[in-house]
N, C-alpha and C positions, 0 to 999 in steps of 0.2 A: 504494500500500500504506500501511497505517496505521503511523505512526512512534512511537506511544505505546502499546506493548503493556501496560504496567502499568495504564493507564486502561481499555484495552479488555478485558483479561482479569482485572481485579481482583475481579470478582464471581464468578469460577469457583473457589469455595472447595474443592470436592471434588477437582478436578484438582490443585490446589496442595497438598493435604493428603497428606503422605507416609505416614501410618499409616492402616490400614484401619478405617473405621467402617461396619459393615454395618447398614443399617436393618432393623428387625425386622418391619416391616409396610409395605404400600404407603402407608398414611396417614402414616407417619413419614418415608418417602422423598420426595425432591423432585428434579425435573429442573432442570438449569441450562442457561442459554442464553448465546450470545455474538452480537455484531452480525454480520449478513450483509453483507459488503463488496460483494456482487454482487446487491443487492436490485432492481436495475434490469432483471434478466432472470429468466426461468423456468428452473429446473434442478431435477433430482430428486436427493434424498439418500436413500440406502437403508441401513438398519441390518439386518443379518442375525444373528439370535440363536438358534442351534440348540440351546441348552442350557437352555431355560426349564423351571422346575419350580414346582409349587404343590401344594396338597392338595385332595382332593375334599371339598366341604363336608358331605357326608353320611357317607361312610365314613372320612374322614381319611387315606385311602391316597394315596401320591404320584402325581401326574400329570406327564407329561413332554411337552414340545412344542417347536415351532420357531416363533419369532415373527419376522415381517418387518415393519419399520416403513418406510414410504416417504412422503416429503412434499416439497412444493414450498415452500421457505421464502419468507417475506416479509422482514421486517426482522431476524428472529432465527433462529439455528440452534441445535439441541440439541447439547450437549456430550456426547460418547460415554461418558465415565467415569460421569457422573451417570445416563445411561440404563442402563448396566451395573448400577449399584447399585440403581437403581429396579426393574429386572427381578429382581434378586437378592432384593429385599424380598418377593416373592411366594412364596418357598420355604416359608414357614410360614403362608401365607395360605390359608384355606379358601374357595375361590372356584370357581365354575363357569367353564368355558372361555369361554363367551359373555360373561360378566361381565368376565373378565380382559382380553379384547381390547378391549371398549368402555371399560373403565376406563383402559387405556393411551391409547387415542385421545383420551379426554376430557382426560387430563393433558397430552398433547402440544399439543392445541388451546388449552388454557388458558394454558400457559406460553409457547409459541412463536408462536401465532397464524399458522399457515402459510396459504398460499393454498389448498392442497389437502393432504389427508393420508389415509393408509389404513394399517390394521394388519391383518395376516393372521396367524392362528394355525393351525398344523397340529399337531394333537395326536395322540400315540401311541394306538393302539387300547387300549381297556379293555372287556372283555366282548365282544370281537370287532368293535367298532365304533370307527372313527377319527372324530374330529370336526374339521372345518375351519371356521373362522370368519373372515369378512372384514367390517370396519367401515370406512366411508369418511366423509369430510367434504369438501365443496367440489367433488365430481365425480370422475370417473375420471382416474387418472394414467396417461398413455401411457408 
C-alpha cells in the first residue's frame, strides 16, 4: 500500500474541497483521477448514476436518464466526486442523449486512458419512446 497519501491524493482538488462548487456546463466541469495501485491486473469499475438530467436541445424540456459508466483502468482511476459533479454539469446543458453518452466516454478516455470503457445511457420515455445509448472504446467489457 502507498504510504504517502498527500502525494498520491494531492491532485484531487474536488474531493478535498468542503464547499460545493457546481459546474454550470460540461465544458466547465472536469474529471479527476488518482493512481491505480493494481494496474498490473484487469478489473472492472462501474459507476451507476440513476439521476442524470439534461435539457432537450430543441424544446428545452428536461430529460431524465440513468447513466452507467464501466471501465477497465490502466494507470489511473476516476475519482467519484468529480464524476458526480461532471454529470451534474449536464443539468442545464442542451444536448441530445446520443451526444451526452459519447461526450462522457470521450472525457473518460481523455483523462483516465482506460484499457476499455463503455457508457450506457437509459433515458426516460418522451413522446412514448425511450432511448438507450451505448458507446464503447477498446472492446467489450465482460
